[in-house]
Every structure is written in structure tokens, then in C-alpha cells.
C-alpha positions as CSV (number, residue, x, y, z in Angstrom):
1,M,8.2,14.4,-6.3
2,L,5.0,14.1,-7.9
3,I,3.0,11.7,-9.2
4,A,-0.2,11.9,-11.4
5,F,-1.9,8.4,-11.5
6,S,-5.1,6.6,-12.5
7,V,-5.8,3.2,-11.3
8,A,-9.0,0.9,-12.3
9,P,-9.9,-2.6,-13.0
10,S,-11.3,-4.1,-15.6
11,G,-12.7,-7.2,-16.9
12,A,-16.1,-6.9,-15.0
13,A,-16.2,-8.4,-11.5
14,A,-19.6,-10.5,-11.3
15,D,-21.1,-8.3,-8.8
16,N,-20.7,-5.2,-11.1
17,P,-22.5,-5.8,-14.3
18,D,-22.9,-2.0,-15.7
19,G,-19.2,-1.5,-15.4
20,S,-19.1,1.4,-13.3
21,V,-15.8,1.7,-11.8
22,H,-16.4,4.6,-8.7
23,D,-16.5,2.1,-6.2
24,A,-12.5,1.1,-6.8
25,V,-11.5,4.5,-7.5
26,A,-13.1,5.1,-4.0
27,A,-11.3,2.1,-2.5
28,A,-8.0,3.5,-4.4
29,V,-8.4,7.7,-3.4
30,K,-8.9,6.1,0.7
31,V,-6.0,4.7,0.3
32,V,-3.8,8.2,-0.9
33,R,-5.7,10.0,1.9
34,E,-4.8,7.9,4.5
35,S,-1.0,8.0,3.2
36,G,-0.9,11.9,4.9
37,L,0.7,13.1,1.7
38,P,-0.3,15.9,0.1
39,H,-2.6,14.8,-3.0
40,R,-5.8,16.1,-5.3
41,T,-8.1,14.0,-7.0
42,T,-9.8,15.2,-10.6
43,S,-11.9,13.4,-12.6
44,M,-9.6,11.4,-14.5
45,F,-6.2,11.1,-12.3
46,T,-4.8,11.5,-8.7
47,E,-2.0,13.6,-8.0
48,L,0.2,12.8,-4.8
49,E,3.4,14.1,-3.6
50,G,6.4,13.0,-1.5
51,P,9.7,12.9,-0.4
52,D,11.0,10.1,-2.5
53,W,10.2,7.1,-4.6
54,D,10.2,4.7,-2.3
55,T,6.9,6.6,-0.2
56,V,5.2,7.7,-3.6
57,M,5.5,4.2,-5.1
58,G,4.3,2.6,-1.5
59,V,1.6,4.7,-1.9
60,V,0.4,3.8,-5.6
61,K,1.1,0.1,-5.1
62,R,-1.7,0.2,-2.0
63,A,-3.9,2.2,-3.9
64,T,-3.5,-0.6,-7.1
65,E,-3.7,-3.2,-4.8
66,A,-7.1,-1.9,-3.2
67,V,-8.6,-1.9,-6.7
68,M,-7.5,-5.4,-7.3
69,P,-10.8,-7.3,-6.0
70,F,-13.0,-4.9,-8.6
71,G,-11.9,-6.7,-11.7
72,S,-10.2,-9.3,-13.2
73,R,-7.5,-7.0,-13.9
74,V,-6.1,-3.8,-12.8
75,S,-5.2,-0.6,-15.3
76,L,-2.6,1.8,-14.0
77,M,-1.2,4.9,-15.6
78,I,1.7,7.1,-13.9
79,K,3.1,10.3,-14.9
80,A,6.1,11.5,-12.7
81,D,7.9,15.3,-12.0
82,I,11.1,14.2,-10.2
83,R,12.4,17.4,-9.1
84,P,14.8,17.1,-6.2
85,G,15.5,19.6,-3.5
86,Y,11.3,20.6,-4.3
87,S,8.5,20.5,-1.9
88,G,5.4,22.3,-1.8
89,E,4.7,21.9,-5.8
90,L,1.7,20.1,-5.9
91,D,0.2,24.2,-5.5
92,A,2.9,25.8,-6.3
93,K,3.1,24.3,-10.2
94,I,-0.7,26.1,-10.5
95,E,0.4,29.2,-8.7
96,R,3.1,30.2,-11.1
97,L,0.5,29.1,-13.8
98,E,-2.4,31.3,-12.8
99,A,0.6,34.2,-12.4
100,A,1.9,33.9,-15.7
101,I,-1.9,33.9,-16.8
102,E,-2.4,37.0,-14.9
103,G,0.6,38.4,-16.3
104,A,-0.2,37.4,-20.2
105,D,-3.6,39.5,-19.5
106,S,-2.2,42.3,-18.3
107,Q,0.2,42.5,-21.4
């Protein structure tokens, strides 16, 4: 199961008047890294791969909770690719895409 999620505080915290969220995002990404699950963080989302709903959503919940102290509310966006019986898709999907691009370029 793949999850792409983005979590960020809103409502500026008293000690963060410029509205930057990098410290909050760092707290969430630390939770993801400590989970030991395959993951990838980009400028907009963190992708996470796990064996089942409970495992993956547990990490998302803990990451969301890690962001809560940074604002008066939290925004969470989730996109899921649920494909039972598959693993290693975090990289395999990208590899298939690159192969398709290479194939299109050679035609």
C-alpha cells in the first residue's frame, strides 16, 4: 500500500510569526523516518509504503500528531494506492515510468 500525504499546521503559532512550516514538516518527516518503512519526501508530499492500512495510517497519525504543537490546527491531505499483494512499488512505479519514457523515445 502506498500513501502520499502532506501535513502542515495552520494558524500561526505565537513563536512563528512568519508562517514558515519547515520545523513542523521536519517533525512529521522524523516520525516517518523512524517508522522504518520505505519512504520518499519531496517538496510537497511524503510517500510511504507499508504492508497494510493499520501500519501506514498509524505512521500518518503519528506524523500528524507531531505537527499539532506548531499551530492552532492541522491540515492533512492523503492519496492512497491500494494494490494488495504488491510491495516495492515506491520504486517500481518510477522504474516502469522511466522504461515507458525510454521506450517512447526509441520509437
